[in-house]
C-alpha positions in Angstrom: 0.0 0.0 0.0 1.1 3.5 -0.9 -0.2 6.8 0.6 -1.0 9.0 -2.4 -1.3 12.8 -1.7 -3.0 15.4 -4.0 -2.5 19.1 -3.7 -4.0 22.2 -5.2 -6.1 21.7 -8.4 -5.2 17.9 -8.4 -7.0 17.6 -5.1 -9.9 19.7 -6.3 -10.3 17.5 -9.4 -10.1 14.2 -7.6 -12.0 15.3 -4.5 -9.6 13.9 -2.0 -6.5 15.1 -0.1 -5.0 11.6 0.1 -5.8 7.9 -0.1 -4.1 4.6 0.3 -3.6 2.8 -2.9 -2.9 -0.8 -3.7 -0.9 -0.9 -6.9 0.9 -3.4 -9.1 2.7 -0.5 -10.8 6.6 -0.5 -11.0 7.0 3.3 -11.5 5.1 6.5 -10.7 4.0 6.6 -14.5 2.5 3.1 -14.1 0.6 4.4 -10.9 -0.7 7.4 -12.9 -2.0 5.0 -15.6 -3.8 2.9 -12.9 -5.2 6.0 -11.3 -6.4 7.4 -14.7 -8.2 4.2 -15.5 -10.2 4.3 -12.3 -12.8 6.9 -13.3 -13.3 10.2 -15.0 -12.2 12.5 -12.1 -8.8 10.8 -12.1 -8.6 10.9 -15.8 -9.2 14.6 -15.7 -6.5 15.3 -12.9 -4.0 13.3 -14.8 -4.8 14.2 -18.4 -1.7 16.2 -18.8 1.1 15.1 -16.6 3.4 17.7 -18.1 1.5 20.0 -15.9 2.3 18.1 -12.8 5.2 17.5 -10.5 5.7 14.4 -8.2 7.4 13.8 -5.0 8.4 10.2 -3.9 8.8 9.8 -0.1 8.9 13.7 0.1 11.7 14.0 -2.5 11.0 15.7 -5.8 11.2 13.0 -8.4 10.4 12.0 -12.0 7.4 10.0 -13.4 9.9 7.1 -14.3 10.9 6.8 -10.6 10.5 3.1 -9.2 8.0 2.5 -6.6 9.7 -0.5 -4.8 9.7 0.3 -1.1 8.0 3.6 -1.6 5.6 4.7 1.2 4.3 7.9 -0.2 3.7 9.6 -3.6 2.5 13.2 -3.9 1.2 15.0 -6.9 1.0 18.8 -7.3 1.3 21.6 -9.7 4.6 23.3 -10.4 5.5 25.8 -7.7 5.6 29.4 -8.8 7.8 32.2 -7.4 6.3 35.1 -5.7 
C-alpha cells in the first residue's frame, strides 16, 4: 500500500486530499495509468502530466521513478515564485 497525496487543483479535481492505494505499478508513471483508469475525475486530474510534479517519499522525483519500497507519492502543480 502506498499513500497518495493530492495538492492544489489535483486535489480539487479528484475530491480527496489523500488515499491509500494498492498498486501493481513498478513506476510512478504506471501508478498514474492505474489511477487514470479508475474513473473520470482521475482521468481529468492526470490528463496532462507535463502540468504536474511528483514527490516520492517527500523527495522531488520523476514519473519514471521506481515504486519499490516507496511509502508515499505526492502529486502537485509546479511551484511558482512570488
